[in-house]
C-alpha positions as CSV (number, residue, x, y, z in Angstrom):
1,X,-20.8,5.5,-9.3
2,X,-20.9,3.1,-6.4
3,X,-23.1,0.8,-8.5
4,X,-20.7,1.0,-11.4
5,X,-17.7,0.2,-9.1
6,X,-19.6,-2.6,-7.4
7,X,-20.3,-4.1,-10.9
8,X,-16.7,-3.7,-11.8
9,X,-15.4,-5.6,-8.7
10,X,-18.0,-8.3,-9.2
11,X,-17.0,-8.7,-12.9
12,X,-13.3,-8.9,-11.8
13,X,-14.1,-11.6,-9.3
14,X,-16.1,-13.6,-11.9
15,X,-13.4,-13.2,-14.6
16,X,-10.8,-14.7,-12.2
17,X,-12.5,-18.1,-12.9
18,X,-11.8,-17.8,-16.6
19,X,-8.0,-17.4,-16.3
20,X,-5.3,-19.9,-15.4
21,X,-3.7,-19.7,-11.9
22,X,-0.5,-17.9,-13.0
23,X,-2.6,-15.0,-14.5
24,X,-4.7,-14.8,-11.3
25,X,-1.5,-14.8,-9.3
26,X,-0.2,-11.7,-11.1
27,X,-3.5,-9.8,-10.8
28,X,-3.5,-10.6,-7.1
29,X,-0.2,-8.9,-6.8
30,X,-1.6,-5.9,-8.7
31,X,-4.5,-5.8,-6.2
32,X,-2.1,-6.0,-3.3
33,X,-0.1,-3.1,-4.7
34,X,-3.3,-1.1,-5.1
35,X,-4.2,-1.6,-1.4
36,X,-0.8,-0.4,-0.3
37,X,-1.1,2.7,-2.6
38,X,-4.5,3.4,-1.2
39,X,-2.8,4.1,2.1
40,X,-0.3,6.4,0.5
41,X,-3.1,8.3,-1.2
42,X,-4.6,9.0,2.2
43,X,-1.2,9.8,3.7
44,X,0.4,11.9,0.9
45,X,-2.4,13.0,-1.4
46,X,-5.1,13.8,1.1
47,X,-3.2,14.7,4.3
48,X,-0.2,16.2,2.6
49,X,2.4,14.3,4.5
50,X,5.5,12.6,3.1
51,X,6.8,9.1,4.0
52,X,9.6,6.7,3.2
53,X,8.3,4.2,5.8
54,X,5.9,2.3,3.6
55,X,8.3,-0.7,3.1
56,X,8.6,-1.1,6.8
57,X,4.9,-0.9,7.4
58,X,4.4,-3.3,4.5
59,X,6.9,-5.7,6.2
60,X,5.2,-5.2,9.6
61,X,2.0,-6.7,8.1
62,X,3.9,-9.6,6.5
63,X,5.7,-10.4,9.7
64,X,2.5,-10.2,11.7
65,X,1.0,-13.0,9.5
66,X,4.2,-15.0,9.6
67,X,4.6,-14.8,13.4
68,X,1.0,-15.9,13.9
69,X,1.6,-18.9,11.6
70,X,5.0,-19.9,12.9
71,X,4.7,-19.3,16.7
72,X,1.1,-19.6,17.6
73,X,-1.6,-22.3,17.3
74,X,-4.0,-19.7,15.9
75,X,-5.3,-19.8,12.3
76,X,-3.3,-17.8,9.8
77,X,-6.3,-15.6,9.3
78,X,-5.7,-14.1,12.7
79,X,-2.6,-12.5,11.1
80,X,-4.8,-10.1,9.2
81,X,-6.4,-8.2,12.2
82,X,-3.0,-8.3,13.9
83,X,-1.5,-6.7,10.9
84,X,-4.2,-4.0,10.9
85,X,-3.5,-3.2,14.6
86,X,0.3,-3.3,14.2
87,X,0.2,-1.1,11.1
88,X,-2.2,1.5,12.6
89,X,-0.1,1.8,15.9
90,X,3.2,2.1,14.0
91,X,1.7,4.6,11.5
92,X,0.0,6.6,14.2
93,X,3.2,6.8,16.2
94,X,5.2,8.0,13.2
95,X,2.5,10.6,12.4
96,X,2.4,11.8,16.0
97,X,6.2,12.3,15.9
98,X,6.6,13.8,12.5
99,X,3.2,15.2,11.6
100,X,3.8,18.6,13.1
101,X,7.1,19.2,11.3
102,X,8.1,20.1,7.7
103,X,8.2,17.6,4.8
104,X,11.9,17.4,5.1
105,X,11.7,16.3,8.8
106,X,8.9,13.8,7.9
107,X,11.2,12.4,5.2
108,X,14.1,12.0,7.5
109,X,12.1,10.4,10.3
110,X,10.4,7.9,8.1
111,X,13.6,7.2,6.2
112,X,15.2,6.3,9.5
113,X,12.4,3.9,10.3
114,X,12.6,2.3,6.8
115,X,16.4,1.8,7.2
116,X,16.2,0.5,10.8
117,X,13.4,-2.0,10.2
118,X,15.4,-4.6,8.3
119,X,18.2,-4.3,10.9
120,X,15.7,-4.7,13.7
121,X,14.4,-8.0,12.3
122,X,18.0,-9.3,12.6
123,X,18.3,-8.2,16.3
124,X,19.4,-11.1,18.5
125,X,16.8,-10.5,21.2
126,X,13.9,-11.0,18.7
127,X,15.4,-13.1,16.0
128,X,13.8,-16.3,17.3
129,X,10.5,-14.7,16.5
130,X,11.5,-13.0,13.2
131,X,13.8,-15.8,12.0
132,X,16.7,-13.3,11.8
133,X,18.5,-13.3,8.5
134,X,16.8,-16.4,7.3
135,X,13.3,-15.0,7.7
136,X,10.2,-17.1,8.1
137,X,8.2,-19.4,5.9
138,X,4.5,-19.8,6.1
139,X,1.8,-21.8,4.5
140,X,-1.2,-20.3,2.7
141,X,-4.4,-20.3,4.9
142,X,-6.7,-23.0,3.7
143,X,-9.5,-21.7,1.4
144,X,-13.0,-22.3,2.8
145,X,-13.9,-24.2,-0.4
146,X,-11.3,-26.7,-1.6
147,X,-11.9,-26.2,-5.4
148,X,-11.2,-22.5,-5.2
149,X,-7.4,-23.0,-5.0
150,X,-4.9,-20.9,-3.2
151,X,-4.3,-18.3,-5.9
152,X,-7.9,-17.7,-6.7
153,X,-8.9,-17.5,-3.0
154,X,-6.1,-15.0,-2.3
155,X,-7.3,-12.9,-5.3
156,X,-10.9,-12.9,-4.1
157,X,-9.8,-11.9,-0.5
158,X,-7.5,-9.2,-1.8
159,X,-10.2,-7.9,-4.2
160,X,-12.8,-7.8,-1.4
161,X,-10.4,-5.9,0.9
162,X,-9.5,-3.5,-2.0
163,X,-13.2,-2.8,-2.5
164,X,-13.8,-2.2,1.2
165,X,-10.6,0.0,1.3
166,X,-11.7,2.1,-1.7
167,X,-15.1,2.6,-0.2
168,X,-13.6,3.6,3.2
169,X,-11.1,6.0,1.5
170,X,-13.8,7.6,-0.6
171,X,-16.1,8.1,2.4
172,X,-13.2,9.5,4.4
173,X,-12.2,12.0,1.8
174,X,-15.8,13.2,1.5
175,X,-16.4,13.4,5.2
176,X,-15.8,16.2,7.7
177,X,-12.5,14.4,8.8
178,X,-11.4,14.4,5.1
179,X,-12.1,18.1,4.8
180,X,-10.0,18.7,8.0
181,X,-7.1,16.7,6.4
182,X,-7.4,18.7,3.2
183,X,-7.4,21.9,5.1
184,X,-4.3,20.8,7.1
185,X,-2.6,19.9,3.8
186,X,-3.3,23.2,2.1
187,X,-2.3,25.5,5.0
188,X,-1.6,24.0,8.4
189,X,-1.5,27.5,10.1
190,X,-4.9,28.4,8.7
191,X,-6.3,25.0,9.7
192,X,-5.0,25.4,13.2
193,X,-6.5,28.8,13.4
194,X,-9.9,27.3,12.6
195,X,-9.6,24.9,15.5
196,X,-8.3,21.8,13.6
197,X,-5.8,19.8,15.7
198,X,-3.3,19.4,12.8
199,X,-0.9,17.0,14.4
200,X,-3.8,14.8,15.7
201,X,-5.6,14.5,12.4
202,X,-2.3,13.8,10.6
203,X,-1.4,11.1,13.1
204,X,-4.8,9.4,12.5
205,X,-4.2,9.6,8.7
206,X,-0.8,8.1,9.1
207,X,-2.3,5.3,11.2
208,X,-4.9,4.6,8.6
209,X,-2.3,4.5,5.9
210,X,-0.2,2.1,8.1
211,X,-3.2,-0.2,8.4
212,X,-3.6,-0.3,4.6
213,X,0.1,-1.0,4.0
214,X,0.1,-3.7,6.7
215,X,-2.9,-5.4,5.2
216,X,-1.1,-5.4,1.8
217,X,2.0,-6.9,3.4
218,X,0.0,-9.6,5.1
219,X,-1.7,-10.6,1.8
220,X,1.7,-10.6,0.1
221,X,3.3,-12.8,2.7
222,X,0.4,-15.3,2.2
223,X,0.9,-15.2,-1.5
224,X,4.7,-15.8,-1.6
225,X,4.9,-17.9,1.6
226,X,8.0,-16.1,2.9
227,X,9.1,-13.0,4.7
228,X,12.6,-11.9,5.2
229,X,14.6,-8.7,6.0
230,X,15.8,-8.4,2.4
231,X,12.2,-8.2,1.1
232,X,11.5,-4.8,2.7
233,X,14.2,-2.5,1.6
234,X,14.2,1.3,0.9
235,X,13.9,0.6,-2.8
236,X,10.4,-0.8,-2.1
237,X,9.4,2.5,-0.5
238,X,10.5,4.4,-3.5
239,X,8.8,2.0,-5.8
240,X,5.5,2.6,-4.0
241,X,6.0,6.3,-4.2
242,X,6.5,6.1,-8.0
243,X,3.3,4.0,-8.3
244,X,1.3,6.5,-6.3
245,X,2.5,9.5,-8.4
246,X,2.0,7.8,-11.7
247,X,-1.5,6.6,-10.9
248,X,-2.6,9.7,-9.2
249,X,-2.2,10.7,-5.6
250,X,-5.5,12.4,-5.0
251,X,-8.1,9.7,-5.4
252,X,-8.6,6.0,-4.7
253,X,-8.9,5.4,-8.4
254,X,-5.3,6.5,-8.8
255,X,-4.2,3.8,-6.3
256,X,-5.8,1.1,-8.5
257,X,-4.2,2.5,-11.6
258,X,-0.9,2.7,-9.9
259,X,-1.1,-0.9,-8.7
260,X,-1.7,-2.1,-12.2
261,X,1.2,0.1,-13.4
262,X,3.6,-1.3,-10.8
263,X,2.7,-4.9,-11.7
264,X,2.6,-4.9,-15.5
265,X,4.5,-1.9,-16.8
266,X,8.0,-3.3,-16.0
267,X,7.2,-6.4,-18.0
268,X,6.3,-4.3,-21.0
269,X,9.6,-2.4,-20.7
270,X,11.6,-5.6,-20.1
271,X,10.5,-6.8,-23.5
272,X,11.6,-3.6,-25.2
273,X,14.8,-2.7,-23.4
274,X,17.1,-5.5,-24.5
275,X,19.4,-5.1,-21.6
276,X,18.6,-1.5,-20.8
277,X,15.2,-2.1,-19.2
278,X,16.1,-0.4,-16.0
279,X,17.3,2.8,-17.7
280,X,14.3,2.8,-20.1
281,X,12.0,2.3,-17.2
282,X,13.5,5.3,-15.3
283,X,13.4,7.6,-18.3
284,X,9.8,6.8,-19.1
285,X,8.9,7.2,-15.5
286,X,10.4,10.6,-15.3
287,X,8.8,11.6,-18.6
288,X,5.4,10.5,-17.3
289,X,5.8,12.5,-14.1
290,X,6.8,15.6,-16.0
291,X,4.0,15.2,-18.6
292,X,1.3,14.2,-16.0
293,X,2.1,15.8,-12.7
294,X,-1.4,14.7,-11.3
295,X,-0.9,11.2,-12.5
296,X,-2.8,9.2,-15.1
297,X,-6.1,9.7,-13.4
298,X,-5.6,13.4,-13.2
299,X,-4.6,13.6,-16.8
300,X,-7.7,11.7,-17.9
301,X,-9.9,13.9,-15.7
302,X,-8.3,17.0,-17.4
303,X,-8.9,15.6,-20.9
304,X,-12.5,14.8,-19.9
305,X,-13.2,18.3,-18.7
306,X,-11.8,19.8,-21.9
307,X,-13.9,17.6,-24.1
């Protein structure tokens, strides 16, 4: 299967040279969505936690890249490791605080962080770094080969990071640490009785998810060249949750399917809705969640077993 997935990623990279830049741009956004959802698969599907903080962690990665570009002489590429570090620390801290509590408490804690993050960006003490209400603009980091172009280079970077992230997630799920996370998800009391430090493993899972989301936010800020408080609202958190549930929250494949869904499904509905696209999108989304509680990937797996 790893060979098949490797061939798929190589084919996607090769096909990017066959399409115009605007098509590559849209598939880049789908890949960025998939990276973000990969973190939610680890956080929600594997470790059994709940979060509304994904928009804030996504924004943390975007602002890491923007601050490096706007306020330091360093290359914009240094924004990526800074985003990973900032995302992991923030995610780990949230997991450490909320990981030992019920899903309701986790929802409230992460909701508070998601609501506070845009306001924090406007805080007078740090607005000279964040740009305040106006946000920050940044240039795309120069491709190593000039003829690649910005859109294609961003797609190749995002695709490579998605491939690495999918491999890491698959290995994590299959490892001893992954089994500890699954045990804590299924029954935290039984897991604790077996010697599993539930809060600690959940905090690590939350940190890893934060790193994924921050990487996606960094890539998105490079793609659009702008970050601002209005870009990282609570609605973005809910949108990511929908994508994870529709794609499938128990495997990295579900994150990829969910990323493609978030990017392209609204366009299909917009052409059919004739002014009611938002309502139609919501109805179809609810119907899909009722009909496929394990997501598209879970439904396909069930069909495959029956046949």
